[in-house]
C-alpha positions as CSV (number, residue, x, y, z in Angstrom):
1,M,0.0,0.0,0.0
2,R,1.0,3.7,-0.2
3,V,1.9,4.9,3.2
4,L,2.4,8.5,4.3
5,V,5.4,8.7,6.7
6,T,5.3,12.0,8.6
7,G,8.8,12.9,9.8
8,G,10.1,10.5,7.3
9,A,13.4,12.3,6.7
10,G,14.3,11.9,10.4
11,Y,16.4,9.2,12.1
12,I,13.6,6.7,12.7
13,G,11.7,7.9,9.7
14,S,14.4,7.3,7.1
15,H,15.0,3.7,8.4
16,T,11.2,3.1,8.4
17,V,10.9,4.3,4.8
18,L,13.6,1.8,3.9
19,A,11.9,-1.0,5.8
20,L,8.6,-0.2,4.2
21,H,10.1,-0.4,0.7
22,E,11.8,-3.7,1.5
23,A,8.4,-5.1,2.6
24,G,6.8,-4.1,-0.7
25,H,5.0,-0.9,0.4
26,T,5.3,2.5,-1.3
27,P,6.3,5.2,1.3
28,V,5.5,8.9,0.7
29,V,7.5,11.3,3.0
30,L,6.2,14.5,4.6
31,D,8.7,16.4,6.7
32,N,9.3,20.1,7.6
33,L,13.1,19.4,8.0
34,S,13.2,21.2,11.3
35,N,15.4,18.4,12.8
36,S,16.2,16.3,9.7
37,K,17.9,16.5,6.3
38,A,16.4,15.8,2.9
39,A,19.6,14.0,2.1
40,S,18.5,11.1,4.2
41,I,15.6,10.3,1.8
42,Q,18.0,10.7,-1.2
43,R,20.3,8.1,0.4
44,V,17.4,5.8,1.2
45,G,16.5,6.1,-2.5
46,E,20.1,5.1,-3.5
47,L,19.9,2.1,-1.2
48,C,16.6,1.0,-2.7
49,G,17.4,1.9,-6.3
50,R,14.4,4.3,-6.6
51,E,13.3,7.8,-5.7
52,F,10.7,8.4,-3.1
53,E,8.0,11.1,-3.1
54,F,9.0,13.9,-0.7
55,V,6.7,16.8,0.4
56,R,8.1,19.5,2.5
57,G,5.3,20.4,5.0
58,D,4.3,20.7,8.6
59,V,1.9,18.3,10.3
60,R,0.2,21.2,12.0
61,D,-1.0,22.3,8.5
62,S,-3.9,20.0,8.2
63,N,-4.7,21.1,4.7
64,A,-1.2,20.2,3.5
65,V,-1.4,16.8,5.1
66,R,-4.8,16.2,3.5
67,S,-3.7,17.2,0.0
68,T,-0.7,14.9,0.3
69,L,-2.9,12.0,1.3
70,E,-5.2,12.6,-1.6
71,Q,-2.6,13.4,-4.2
72,Y,-0.7,10.1,-3.5
73,D,-3.7,8.0,-2.7
74,C,-2.3,6.9,0.7
75,A,-4.0,4.1,2.6
76,A,-2.2,4.6,5.9
77,V,-0.2,7.0,8.0
78,I,2.9,6.3,10.1
79,H,3.2,9.4,12.3
80,L,6.8,10.1,13.3
81,A,6.9,13.8,13.2
82,G,7.5,14.6,16.9
83,L,10.0,16.5,19.0
84,K,11.8,13.9,21.1
85,S,14.2,15.3,23.7
86,V,13.3,14.7,27.4
87,A,15.7,17.4,28.6
88,E,14.6,20.0,26.0
89,S,10.9,19.3,26.8
90,T,11.5,20.4,30.4
91,T,12.7,23.8,29.3
92,D,10.4,24.3,26.3
93,P,7.2,22.4,27.1
94,D,4.9,24.7,25.0
95,A,6.9,23.9,21.8
96,Y,6.5,20.1,22.6
97,F,2.8,20.3,23.1
98,D,2.4,22.5,20.0
99,N,4.3,20.1,17.7
100,N,3.5,16.7,19.2
101,V,-0.1,17.2,20.3
102,T,-1.4,19.9,17.9
103,G,0.5,18.3,15.0
104,S,-1.1,14.9,15.7
105,I,-4.6,16.5,15.8
106,G,-3.8,18.1,12.4
107,V,-2.8,14.7,10.9
108,L,-5.9,12.9,12.3
109,R,-8.2,15.6,11.0
110,A,-6.7,15.4,7.6
111,M,-7.0,11.6,7.6
112,R,-10.7,11.7,8.5
113,Q,-11.3,14.2,5.7
114,A,-9.4,12.1,3.2
115,G,-11.0,8.8,4.3
116,V,-7.7,7.3,5.6
117,K,-8.4,5.2,8.7
118,R,-5.1,3.2,9.4
119,F,-2.9,5.2,11.8
120,I,0.4,4.1,13.4
121,F,1.6,6.5,16.1
122,S,5.1,7.0,17.4
123,S,4.7,6.9,21.1
124,S,7.3,6.4,23.9
125,A,8.2,4.4,27.0
126,T,8.3,7.7,28.8
127,V,4.5,7.5,29.2
128,Y,5.0,4.8,31.9
129,A,5.3,5.6,35.6
130,S,8.7,5.2,37.1
131,R,9.3,1.7,38.2
132,D,12.1,-0.8,38.8
133,T,10.7,-3.7,36.8
134,P,10.0,-4.1,33.0
135,C,6.8,-2.4,31.7
136,A,3.8,-4.2,30.2
137,E,1.4,-2.3,28.0
138,S,-1.3,-2.5,30.8
139,D,1.0,-1.0,33.5
140,Q,0.3,2.4,35.0
141,V,1.1,5.5,32.9
142,A,2.4,8.6,34.6
143,P,5.0,10.5,32.6
144,S,7.8,12.2,34.5
145,N,8.5,14.9,31.9
146,P,6.6,17.0,29.3
147,Y,7.8,14.9,26.4
148,G,6.2,11.8,27.8
149,A,3.1,13.9,28.7
150,T,2.7,14.9,25.1
151,K,2.8,11.3,24.0
152,L,0.3,10.2,26.6
153,A,-2.0,13.1,25.6
154,V,-2.1,11.9,22.0
155,E,-2.7,8.3,23.2
156,V,-5.7,9.4,25.2
157,L,-7.0,11.2,22.2
158,L,-6.5,8.2,20.0
159,Q,-8.3,5.9,22.4
160,S,-11.2,8.4,22.6
161,L,-11.4,8.6,18.8
162,S,-11.5,4.8,18.4
163,Q,-14.3,4.6,21.0
164,A,-16.3,7.5,19.5
165,Q,-15.9,6.8,15.8
166,G,-15.9,3.3,14.3
167,F,-13.9,4.6,11.4
168,W,-10.4,4.1,12.9
169,H,-7.8,1.4,13.1
170,I,-5.1,2.8,15.3
171,T,-1.8,1.3,16.7
172,S,0.4,3.1,19.2
173,L,4.0,1.9,19.4
174,R,5.8,2.7,22.6
175,Y,9.5,3.0,21.7
176,F,12.2,2.3,24.2
177,N,15.7,3.6,23.2
178,P,16.5,3.5,19.5
179,V,20.2,3.4,18.6
180,G,22.4,2.2,15.8
181,A,22.1,2.7,12.0
182,H,21.5,0.9,8.8
183,Q,24.4,-1.6,8.3
184,S,25.4,0.2,5.0
185,G,26.5,3.2,7.0
186,R,24.6,5.4,4.5
187,I,21.8,6.5,6.9
188,G,21.9,7.1,10.6
189,E,21.2,9.5,13.4
190,D,22.2,13.1,12.7
191,P,20.7,15.4,15.4
192,S,20.7,19.1,14.8
193,G,22.9,20.9,17.3
194,E,24.1,19.2,20.4
195,P,22.8,15.6,20.7
196,A,20.3,15.0,23.6
197,N,20.7,11.2,23.6
198,L,23.5,9.0,24.8
199,V,24.7,7.2,21.6
200,P,24.9,10.1,19.1
201,Y,26.8,12.2,21.7
202,L,29.1,9.2,22.4
203,T,29.9,8.7,18.7
204,Q,30.6,12.4,18.3
205,V,33.1,12.1,21.2
206,L,34.7,9.2,19.4
207,T,35.2,11.3,16.2
208,G,36.5,14.3,18.1
209,R,33.5,16.6,17.6
210,R,32.8,16.5,21.4
211,R,35.4,16.7,24.2
212,A,34.0,14.1,26.6
213,L,30.9,12.1,27.1
214,R,28.7,13.6,29.8
215,I,27.1,11.1,32.2
216,F,24.1,12.7,33.9
217,G,23.8,11.0,37.3
218,T,26.0,8.3,38.8
219,D,23.9,7.9,42.0
220,Y,20.8,6.1,40.7
221,P,19.7,3.0,42.7
222,T,21.1,0.7,40.0
223,P,24.0,-1.7,40.1
224,D,26.6,0.8,38.8
225,G,24.8,4.0,39.7
226,T,23.9,5.0,36.1
227,G,20.5,4.8,34.4
228,L,19.3,1.5,32.9
229,R,17.6,1.5,29.5
230,D,16.2,-0.9,27.0
231,Y,18.2,-0.1,23.8
232,I,16.8,-1.3,20.5
233,H,18.4,-1.3,17.1
234,V,16.7,1.3,14.8
235,M,16.2,-1.3,12.0
236,D,14.4,-3.6,14.5
237,L,12.2,-0.6,15.4
238,A,11.6,0.2,11.8
239,E,10.6,-3.4,11.1
240,G,8.2,-3.2,14.0
241,H,6.3,-0.5,12.2
242,V,6.0,-2.8,9.1
243,A,4.7,-5.6,11.4
244,A,2.1,-3.3,12.8
245,L,1.0,-2.1,9.4
246,N,0.8,-5.7,8.1
247,A,-1.2,-7.0,11.1
248,P,-4.1,-8.8,9.4
249,E,-7.0,-7.7,11.7
250,A,-6.0,-4.4,13.4
251,P,-8.3,-3.6,16.3
252,A,-9.8,-0.1,16.7
253,F,-7.0,0.8,19.1
254,S,-4.0,-1.2,20.3
255,V,-0.7,-0.4,22.1
256,Y,2.6,-2.3,21.8
257,N,6.0,-2.0,23.4
258,L,8.9,-2.0,21.0
259,G,12.1,-3.0,22.8
260,T,14.4,-5.9,23.5
261,G,13.4,-6.7,27.1
262,K,17.0,-6.2,28.2
263,A,18.2,-3.3,30.3
264,T,21.7,-1.9,29.7
265,S,23.3,0.8,31.9
266,V,25.1,3.9,30.6
267,L,28.4,2.5,31.7
268,E,27.7,-0.9,30.1
269,M,26.8,0.9,26.8
270,I,30.1,2.8,27.0
271,A,32.0,-0.5,27.6
272,A,30.3,-2.0,24.6
273,F,31.2,0.9,22.4
274,E,34.8,0.7,23.6
275,A,34.9,-3.0,22.7
276,A,33.4,-2.4,19.3
277,T,35.7,0.5,18.4
278,G,38.9,-0.3,20.3
279,K,38.9,3.3,21.5
280,R,38.7,4.8,25.0
281,I,35.9,7.3,25.7
282,P,36.7,10.3,27.9
283,L,33.9,10.8,30.5
284,E,32.5,13.8,32.5
285,H,30.3,13.0,35.4
286,L,27.4,15.5,36.0
287,P,24.3,15.6,38.3
288,R,21.1,14.0,37.2
289,R,19.0,15.8,34.5
290,P,15.4,16.8,35.2
291,G,12.9,14.3,33.9
292,D,15.2,11.3,33.8
293,I,14.3,8.1,35.6
294,P,16.6,5.2,37.0
295,F,15.1,2.3,35.0
296,S,13.2,1.7,31.8
297,C,12.7,-1.7,30.1
298,A,10.0,-3.4,28.1
299,L,8.0,-6.5,28.3
300,V,7.7,-7.4,24.6
301,E,5.6,-10.6,24.6
302,K,2.5,-8.8,23.3
303,A,4.2,-7.6,20.1
304,C,5.7,-11.0,19.6
305,N,2.3,-12.8,20.0
306,D,0.1,-10.3,18.1
307,L,2.4,-8.9,15.4
308,G,4.9,-11.7,15.0
309,W,7.7,-9.2,15.7
310,K,10.8,-9.5,17.8
311,A,14.0,-7.5,18.1
312,R,16.8,-9.5,16.5
313,R,19.9,-7.4,16.5
314,S,22.4,-7.4,19.4
315,L,24.0,-4.7,21.5
316,K,27.2,-5.4,19.6
317,E,25.5,-4.8,16.3
318,M,24.0,-1.5,17.6
319,C,27.4,-0.3,18.5
320,E,29.1,-1.4,15.3
321,D,26.4,0.0,13.0
322,A,26.3,3.3,14.9
323,W,30.1,3.6,14.7
324,R,30.2,2.6,11.0
325,W,27.7,5.4,10.2
326,Q,29.6,8.0,12.3
327,Q,33.0,7.1,10.8
328,A,31.6,7.4,7.3
329,N,29.7,10.6,8.1
330,P,31.7,12.5,10.8
331,L,29.6,15.6,10.2
332,G,26.4,13.7,9.6
333,Y,24.6,14.4,6.3
334,D,26.6,17.6,5.9
């Protein structure tokens, strides 16, 4: 089917476009390029041996989304156009609610007007209440930061829509921590400005763009004092979107965790990168950041049972692929 991928030029979006093509679908990309590069879609096209339709537009412009859906006869939307930094959301929450919540409303309105009912939403593990055991989809939700609050607000809207209008088939995918890159090294994570997440900052330290890796918090109640996270290879995550799209009988509203079910600490991730690269990573220890939690890990049985999807790539592959991308593109797409 033809699938509109909002935010399709971004890190997760570009890998999802590639995975959709490999699964036989036809992606159409809509992106405002506020935190992405059009070069990513050009490179995906090179990997796939074809060009992809690209529309520069903002999801808050409902008319632009509707005209794109109608022009390209899209049958589904994968909505990835969201701001995603926990730390930034604590200092600029209004921008996060505007883009993530208002933008989602704009997309949903355009879909209803265009008669497109299949919607896959990029949600987040940050919707869960802080806990020290892996999260199931039925567990308590209570975000500890504005970013997570925006994702939960959209999920509440989606559930309400599915109950009020029989029109919809909606899937919300709660991501844990995407890392890595396509094994070709041609596409990967290229954040604008200073990276807000561990792995892109770490790889920029390895290439000399950053002086040292900053570790925010070494006094968490974890085995080594640093935060524990469920890291998932971005290609496994992208393939999770395809699995959700291909689900034969999508219910009106469903929620799935996309993770590995394994928690890795910051120091363990650093050690894995040092082993994969043969390089030492200089460190700087700093206090905890607002909005961060000690532990986040997924229970993933539901996605495995319902969607036939499971993360396949190892932590070693995540490190090697991220490093291959950064070595080949020390300044990102620039």
